[in-house]
N, C-alpha and C positions, 0 to 999 in steps of 0.2 A: 293207771299204771302203777304197779307196786314198786317197792324199793329194789327188789332183786332184778326185775325186768330192766329197769333203768340202768343198773350197774352192768348188766350183761351187754346192753347196747353200747355203753361207753367203752367197754373192753374190746368189743368187735371193731369200733371205730379206731381205737388206738392201734390194733393189730393191722388194719388196712393201711392206715397212715404210715406206720413203720415199714410195711412191705413196699409201699410206693417210694418212700424216701430212700430205702436201701437199694432199690433197683433202678433209680434214675441214672441216665447216661452221664458219662464224664464230659468235660469241656472238649477233650480231644474227639470223643465219639460224636458230639454234636457238630463239630466243624467238619468231620469226615462225612457225616450224613448230608450236610449242606453242600459240600463239594460234589457229592454223588448226584444230588438233586439238580444242581446247576448244569453238570455235564449232561445229564439226561435231557434237560430242557433244551440245551444247545444242540444236542444231536437231533432232537425232534424238530427244532427250528430249521436246522440245516437240511434235514430230509424233506421238510415241507417246502423249503425254498427251491431245492433241486427238483422236487416234483412239480412245483409251479413253473420253473424254468423249462422243464421238459415240454410244456405245452406252448411255449413261446417260439413259434416257428414262422416261416415265410409262406404266406398263402400265394395262390396263383395271381390274385389281384395285386398283392404286394410286389410280386416279381414283374408284372406288367408295368406298374407305376415306376419301378426302379429303371426298367429298360427305357421307358418314355423319358424319364428325367435325365438319364445319361445321354440320350440322343439329343435332347434339347439344351441341357445346361452343362454337360460335361465338356472337357477340352477335346476338340475334334482333330483327328488326323485324316483329312480327306484324300491324302496322297495314296493311302493304302486302299486296296479293293478286297472286300467291302470296307467302308470307312470304319475307323476305330475311334471309340470315345472312352475317355478315362476320367477318373475322379480319385483324388488322393487326399486323405486326412491322416492325422497322427496315428490312428489305430486301424486304418482301413485303406486298401488300395484296390480299386476296381477297374477292370478293362472290359469293354463290350465290343465284340467284333461280330457284325451281323446281329443275331439274336442271342448269341452265347456270351454270358457274363462269367468272367474268371477273376482271380485275384486272391489275396490273403487278408485275413482279419486277425488282429492281435487281441486276445481276450485274457482276462485274469487266469484262465485255466490252460493257456497255451494257444499257439496259432492254429487257425482252422481254415480250410478251403472255402472261399466265398461261393464258388460254383456249386459245391455239394450242398451248402446250406440253402441256396436259392432253389436248387432242384429237389430239395428234401431227400437227397441221397445221404442220409446221416446214420445209416446202420453201422454200429460198432464205434461210433464217435461218442465222446464224452457229452452227456446230455447238458451239463452246465455250460460247456463251451459252445454248444450249438445254440442254446438260448441266448447267451451273451452276444454271439455273432449275429443272431436274428435281431436283437435290439440295436446293434450298431448299424445294420442295414436299414432298419426302420428310421433311425435318426437321419441317415442320409436322405431317405425318401421325404422325411419331414422338412429337412433343409431345402430340398428342391422345391417343395410346395411353398415354403416361407420366403425364400430369397430369390427364387426364379433364376434369372441369368447371373445374378450375383453369387450364387452358391459355389461356383467354380473357384471363387477367390476367397473362400472362407479359410483355406489352409495354404500354407506356403512357408518359405524360409525368410525370416526377418533380415533385411540388409539395409544399409544406409548409403546415401549418395551425398557428396559434399558440394556445397556451393559457397564460395567465399570471395571477398574483395579485400581491399587494404585494411578495412576497419572491422569487418564482421565475418565470422565463420559459422556456417550453418551445416547441420547434418539433417537430412530428410529421410525418414524411415519408410520402408515399404509397408510396414504394418500400420494401417490407418492413413498412409499417405501424408503424414504430418511432419512438421519441424520437430525433431526430437532433441536437438541441441542448438543453443545459440550462445556464441562466445564473442565477447568484445575484446578485440586484440590490443587496443590502445590503453586499456585500464586494467590495473592489477587489483586482486582481492587482498584486503588487509586484515581479514579475520584471522586471529592467532598468528599474526605476522606472515601470513601466506602471501606469496608474491606471484601466484599464477594469475592468468587472465581472468577477468570477471566472467563467470558462467551465469548468464541470465536465466537459463533453464536447461534441463536435460530431461530424458525420458522418464526418470524416476520422480521428477518434481512437477512436470507440466505436460498437459495433453489437451487436445481439442478434437472435436468430432462433429461432422455434419450428419443430420438425421432426416430422412424422408419417410413419412409414414402415412398410411391410409387406414381405412377401417379394419383391414385384415392383414396388412403387411407393415413391416418396419425395417428400414435399411439404415444401419449406422456405419459410417466409414471406419470407425475404430475396429470393426469386426473383420475387415477385409485386408488382403494382402495385395498391394498395388504393384504394378510393373513400372520401373523408372524408364523414361524415354528422354535422353539428353538431346534437346532440340538445338542448343548451341552452348557456348561456354558459360553463359549467364542465365540460361533458362532450362528448367527441368519440368517435364510433365509426368505426374504420377497417375497412371492410367489403369482403369478396370475395363478390359476387353470383354464385352458381353456377347460377342458373336454377331455374324451377319452385318458387319460394318457399324454396329452399335457399340458405343463406349461412353464411359463417364470418368472424369478426371479432375485433378487439381494441378494448376500450372503455377510454378514459382519462378520469379525473375528477380535477379539481384544486380543492380547497376554498380558502376565503379564508385568507390569512396562514398557509399551511402549506407545509412542505417535503416533505410526503408526497403522492405521486401514486398514485392507485388505478388498477390495471391488471387488467382482467378479460378472460379469453379466453372468447368466447361463440360459439354456433353455433345454427343452426336447420335442422331437417329433414335432417340429415346421415345419420341411420340409414335414414330412409324412402327417400332418394334413392340410397343405396348408394354415396355418393362415397368415404367412408372405410370400409374393410372392418371388420366387427365384431371381427375378430381383433386389431386394433390396440388395445393396452391402455395404452400409455405415450406420452407426448409429450416430446420432447427439447428442452432449452433450452440454447443456446450463447450465451455473453456474453463479449465481448472489449472491453478498454479499454487504450489507450495513455495512461498517466497524465501529465498536464501538470504542469509546475512552476508554482508561484504565488508563491514566496517568493524573496527575495534570497539568503538563506543556504541552500545546497544540503545541507549536512551533516545538519541535523536533519530537513529535509523528506524526504530520502532514507531516513534512519534510521527514520522513522515512517510509511513507506509500505509497505503489504503487503496480501495477501489475508486477510481474516478470515472466519470462518464459525462459526455456532452449531449444535452438534449438538442435535437435537430432544430436549428433556427433560434436557439435560446442559449442558456448559460451552462457553465460547467459546474457539476455537483459532485459530491463525494460522500462515502460512508465514513462513519466515525473511526479514526485510527486508534482510539484509546480502549476499545473493548470489542466484544463480539457484536456484529451488526448484520442486518439483513434488510433488503428493500426491494419492493416490486414497483416497476415503472411501466406504465401502460401507454406512454407517449413514444414518439419516434426518437431514436437515439443516433447520433452521428458517429461517435466513437466510444470505445470502452478501454480503459487503461488500468493495468495493475502497476501501481507506482511505488517505487522504493525511494529512499532519501535522495540518491543521486542517479538512479537508473529506472527506466520504465519500459514496459511492454504495452503497446497501444495498438488496438485493432480498429482501423478506420474503414467505414463502409463507403463505397462509391455513392450509393443512394442513402439509405438509412436502415437501421435495425428497427423492426416494428415495435419492439418492447424490450424489457430487460428484467431479469430476476437475479439479484446479487446477494451473495452470502460471504461474509468475511469472519474468520475465526482467529482469535488471538492465540499465538503459540508462545506465550511469555515464559513457559517452563522448558521450552526446547532451546538448547544452547546454540543450535546452528540455523534455526529457521525463525521467521518473524510472524507470518500470517499464512493461513490457508484460505485461498480465494477461489470463488466459483462464480461464473457468469453464464446465464442461459438466456438466449434470445432467438429471434426468428427473422428471416428475410423472405421476400417474395420468391416464388418458384413457378416455373412452367416447363413441362416436359417438351414443349414445342420450341423453346429457345435453345440455341447452341451455347450462348453465353449466359450462364445462370446468374452469377453474382460476382462482383469484383471488390477486392479489399486491398488495403495496404497495412502491413505490419510495420510499426516503428519499434525497433529493438535497439535502444541506445541510451545515451546519457541525457540527464536533465540539464542541458546546456542552453541558456536562453537564446543566444543568436541562432543556434542550430534549430531549435524548436520554432522560432519565428520563420526561418527559411522553410521548414517543413509545412507550416501553415499555408505559405504561398504556393509551394510547388505541388502539394498533394491535393489541395482544394482551392482552385482559383475563384470559385463562385461563392464559397462560404468560408468565413474565418473560423478555423478549427479551434482557435484559442488554446492550443496545446501548451503555450507558455504558462497556463494556469496550473500545470503540473508542478511548477516551482512556487512554493509558498513565500510570497514577498510581502505579506501583510495586507491589511485592509486597504480600501480604495486609495486613500490619500497617500499612505506609505508606499503602496505598490506603484503609484504614479511617480513618486520621487525616485524609486529604484529604477523603474523602466525608462524614465525620461532623462535622469541625471546620472545616477550612480553606475548603472550597468554600461551605458555608452562610454563614460569616462574610463571605467575599469577595463573594458574591452580595448579601447584605444591605447591605453598604457601598456596592455599586454602585447601589443604589436611591436613595441620598441624595447621592452624590458622583460627579462626572463625570470628575475628574482621577484617572487610575489611579496616578500617582505618590503622590498623597495617600492613596489607598486602600491601597497597599502599606505606607505608613508606619503607618496606623492598624491594619492587619493585624499588622504587626510588633510594635507596642505591645501589642496584645491577646494575642499569643502570649507576649510577655515577661511579661505580668501572670500568665498561667497558669503559666509556668515560674519565677516569682519565688521561691516557697518552696524549690524545688530549688536555685536559684542561691544563695540565702541559706544554705542548709544546707551547700553545698559550700564557701562562703567561711568559715563558722564552723569547718568541719573543718580547713581550711588554717590558720586562726588558732590552733586548739588545737595543731596540729603545730608551729607556730612557737614557741608558748609552751613546749612540751616540748623544744625543740631543745637547750637547755643540759644538761638531765638526760640526754638521749640521748647527747650528746657525752661526758659523764662516764662513762657505761656503756661506750662504745666505747674510751675511754682506759684504763679499769680492766681491761677484758678484751680486750686486743689479740691479733692473730694468728689464724690459721686454726684452731688447736687449741681456741680459746675461742669459736668461732663459735656453738656450740649454747648455751653459757651466756649469751653476749651477746644472743642472740635471745630466750632465756627472760626475761632481765631487762627487755629492751625491751618485750616483750608484757605483762609484769607491770605495768610503768609505765603502759602504755596502759590496762590494765584498771582500775587504781586511779584514774586521772585521768578515766575515762569518755571516752577518745578512741580513734579507730581510724584506721589509715592507709588503710583501704578506704572509710571513710564519705564521703570526697570524690569517690570514683569513681562511686558509685551515682547521685547526682544528675546527673552528667555523662552517664551511660549512659541515664538516663530522658529527657534532652533530645535525644539523638542521633536517635531515630526521627522527631522533628518536623523536624530539619534535613534528613534524607534525604527525608522526604515533600515538603518544599518544593522539593528538588532535582528531583523528578519533576513537581511541579505547574506550575512556571512555564514550562518549555518546551512544555507541552501546553495552556496557558491561552489559548484563542482570544480571550478578552476583551481581552488585552493586544495583540493583533495590530493594528498600525497606530496604536497609541496613543502620542502623544509625551509626553515629560516632560523639562524642561530641555533639554539638548543631544541627548538620545536621541530620534530621530524614530520609533522603533518599539520598544516595550518587550519585544516577543517576539523581537527580533533583536539582534545585537551593536551596541553604540553606538560604532562606529569613529570615532576622531578623527584617525587617521593610517593610511593604507593603502599597499600596494605591489603591484606586479603579479607580481614574481618569486616562485615557489613554492620555499620552502626545504625540502629533503629531510628527512624524519623529523620535521618540525616543523609544516609547513603543514597537514597532515591533521588535527591537533588544535588547534594554536594559531591557524591561519588566516593570512591575509595582511594583518593590521591590528592596531592596538592599541585595546582597549576601555577607555574612561575609567572607567566604574563598576567594572570588574574591577581596574583599576590602583588605584583608591581603596580597594577592598576589600582588596587585597594590602597596601598601606601600613598600613591600619587593623589588619589581622591581625598584622603584624609588631609594631606598637605594643602590641596586646593580649597578644601572646606575651611581650614584655618585662615588662609589668605582671604577668602571671600568674607569670612566673619569679620576680619579686620577692616574690610572696606565698608562694612555697614556702620551707620551711626550707632553710638553706644546705647541709645535708648530705643533702637528700632527692633531689637531682638529680645524676646522673652527668655529668661534663664532656661526653662524647660525645652525651648526650641533649640538652644545650643547643643544640649545633650542629644537631641534627636538628629541634628545635622551631622554629628560625629558618629552616630550609630548607623546611619544609612550606608556608608562605605563598607561596614562590616556585613550588613545584610547583602550588599552586592557581591561580596566575596563568596558567600554561601550560594548565591544565585548563579553566578557566572563561572564558578570553578569547573563545572562539567560541560561548559559550552566550548565552541570552537576557539582555539587559541588565537586565530586571526581576529575574532571579535574583541577579545580582551586586549590584544595588541593595538587595535584601532582605538579603543577607548583610552588606553594608556597614552598613546601619542596625542590624542585629542586633548586630554587633560594637561599634558606637558606643554603643548602649544598655548593653551589657554592661560596657564600660569605665566609663561613667557610674555604673552600679550599684556597680562595684568601688570607685571613689573615694568613693561615698556610704557604703558599708560601712566603709571605712577611717575615715571621719569619725565615724560613729556607734557603731562597735564599739570598746570600750576593752579592749585586750588584758590590762591589769592586772586588770580585773574578770573577764575570762575565766579568768585564772590563779587568782584567788581562788576562783572557782566550782569550778575543777578540784581545788583543795586541799580544799575542803569535800567534794567527791565522794569524794576519796581517803580521808577519815576515816570515811565511811559504809561499813558492811559491804555488799559487792556480791556478788550471786549471779552466778557465772560463766555466761556464755552458753553455749549448746550448742556454738557454733563454737569459742570459746576453750577449752572443756573438751576437745574433740576435738583441737585444736591442741596443747595441753599434753600430752595422752596420746601423740600422735604423737611429740612431742619426747622424752618419757621413753623410749619404745620405741627411738627412734633412738640415744639415749645408751647404753641397755643393750646394743644391738648393737655400738656402738663399743667399750665396755668389754670385751665378750666377744672381739671381734677383737684388742684389745690384749693380752689374756691369752694367746690362742693364739699370737700372734707372739712373746711373751716365753718361752713353753715351747719353741718351736722353736729359739730362740737358746741 
């Protein structure tokens, strides 16, 4: 290729490129072309859809199936001749008289005559409307095949019927035949200072449904509209009339002044009518609740909200309240409970649930709700039984005496252990609360209405019980103070690490002769500790304190904040909160004072310098720990510390340490039999000395 040819080709390429560049469409033209293309595609799609709809019509077989379904599962009016059968849904209303079906169908393209669609008399009608109407009729035919006799109850108007007594108000919905609202009349909601009654659940937060299913059918009660039948003032039957004397229902009974709702699943003629196949042997129950907040303080309400369940013939267990949790249980279950800090919804089976699948989701970012809870389980079923299954719903407060009463009244054959819904601590602490604290607290509540006074009397009662241990602890400290000079002489006479064993032997010998022990003061303190821990569990769970005011505290079950702020302080707000609680502050000041007095009671050589600083630091740690707890708890500890300080000063006044010393000198003159502990301690010391001497001999030989 020569130079001229190459140049010509380059010129031709430049001309073509310039032509293309100069004739390319503008941005406006590109957008216009895109819109035209989309419109054409939409028109083509619509035309194809209409063309497809035009072929969706009712065949003769479909019409026969519809007539058969209406005669079998429609609502019958046998008073007319011939009998009339009807079926109504939101978008369709059908009536069959003889073999003639009439009615109207609402479609997106306008209403259309059902009779004309069924008879294919559609000339001049909109093809899209005909096709949509045909699809609606086929859905009805499909519902007849799927739900059989239940199909007539797939549509209806939702209404509620009210059952109530002095403490509980229920609304029972026709949609699903379930309790749609449960309100506790005697308790107020304190969230955002709200003073309305506690709403345990409503139709937006809770629902449950029974399910019967076979290989080809599935009946869920949530899909059907029940008919309420008021049997008497306290009993309501939610009924599905299936025709020919066959029906299925849920009966609710509410007795006077009770938080227990009786729920019976009942049926009649199911086996004879063949509505439910005999092969169906279980009925599934699905229960869901989005748990509302009721308290001002979220921390404890969230910490005490969880799914609880009792294994049949065994213990009560629960899912973790601190995070999302799920658990599958394949054993029999007696009851299932959705528990809040102060209120619970518990479903108790007459027999047992066959299994359980539980899911709890934490809603920590939702200001109005705590947990999203779901429980799925099964009970035995037989279409031949009129009484399918029986349950009791407990919808009420976590009040210990009331729950104990429920245990006895709802299940005389098996202890329901519903009191386990109240967290009262581990076994030892729970025993102290249930045997001592709660009975005394309940007894005082019968005669006093002010719970600040009741806590004061309870504190005095506990201090009276602990008085012997407190006195013994003080006397032990007094003996140690009296022996302090002798102990100092021993320490001065045998100084250094090499004399540590001799120093210890002489000190223990002195204790033995005087009848004193450095450990005797610890045992009384340890015996008091379980009661202190038991009270730590009792007060945050005590619903009697909920909403009860005392002095400046408007609610003894919540912190008594005297100063608050909106800013959350990292690493502190989660425990300390965003306020200052006055009772907690008073408890801290009193605790520091008690620590000082207690340190003065100790012999000067008994406490290491580092321990003194730690003893004064502990009350400040308690300030951060207890500031967000119930003010009733801080008030109790404050009273307890004040009484202890008063006892200490009383002991100082009445106990003469000179007489204590004289008594110890008298004890030293008497021959004393060594205790087993002292004998073992001295034997251990002798063995340790022998080992040291042996080691020193070996080291001397090596040298």
